[in-house]
C-alpha positions as CSV (number, residue, x, y, z in Angstrom):
1,M,5.4,-27.0,6.4
2,T,6.2,-23.4,5.1
3,K,5.5,-20.5,7.0
4,L,2.8,-19.5,4.1
5,E,1.1,-22.7,4.7
6,Q,1.3,-22.7,8.4
7,I,-0.8,-19.8,7.8
8,E,-3.3,-20.2,5.9
9,K,-4.6,-23.5,7.4
10,S,-4.7,-21.0,10.7
11,V,-6.3,-18.4,8.7
12,S,-8.9,-20.7,7.2
13,E,-9.9,-22.2,10.8
14,L,-10.8,-18.3,11.8
15,D,-14.3,-17.8,12.7
16,A,-16.3,-15.1,11.3
17,D,-15.5,-12.6,13.8
18,E,-11.7,-14.2,14.1
19,L,-11.0,-13.7,10.0
20,Q,-12.8,-9.7,10.4
21,A,-10.4,-8.8,12.8
22,F,-7.8,-10.6,11.1
23,A,-8.1,-8.7,8.0
24,T,-8.7,-5.6,9.9
25,W,-5.1,-6.3,11.4
26,F,-3.7,-7.0,7.6
27,H,-4.7,-4.4,6.2
28,E,-3.8,-2.0,8.6
29,L,0.2,-3.5,8.4
30,Q,-0.5,-3.4,4.6
31,A,-1.3,0.7,5.0
32,K,1.7,0.9,7.6
33,R,3.9,-0.7,4.8
34,W,2.6,0.6,2.1
35,D,3.0,4.2,4.2
36,I,6.9,3.5,4.7
37,Q,7.6,2.8,1.5
38,F,6.2,5.8,-0.5
39,A,8.4,7.6,2.6
40,Q,11.7,5.8,1.4
41,D,10.6,6.5,-2.6
42,A,9.8,10.4,-1.7
43,E,13.2,10.6,0.2
44,N,15.8,8.7,-1.8
45,G,14.3,10.5,-5.2
46,A,11.9,7.6,-7.2
47,L,9.3,10.0,-6.8
48,D,10.5,13.2,-8.4
49,A,10.4,11.6,-12.4
50,L,6.3,11.3,-11.5
51,A,6.0,14.5,-10.1
52,N,8.4,16.6,-12.6
53,S,5.8,15.0,-15.1
54,A,2.8,16.5,-13.1
55,L,3.9,19.7,-13.5
56,A,4.9,20.2,-16.9
57,E,1.5,18.7,-17.9
58,F,0.2,21.6,-15.2
59,K,2.2,23.9,-16.6
60,A,1.5,23.2,-20.6
61,G,-2.5,23.4,-19.4
62,R,-3.6,19.7,-20.1
63,S,-4.7,19.2,-16.2
64,R,-7.9,20.2,-14.7
65,S,-9.7,20.8,-11.5
66,L,-10.7,18.0,-9.5
């Protein structure tokens, strides 16, 4: 049995409260990993093209207030 299959089996056996606690924990884990990836992308310039494009659209008057 693979690690993923073991996790799936364990999760499927959780009661409702445990499943909710697991879901909350997993959501927080994903958010933390996303934050780390976003920070790395910002630091290494991976988002520069998107930022420059957005600024160009703004300066060209092709944006609106939210």
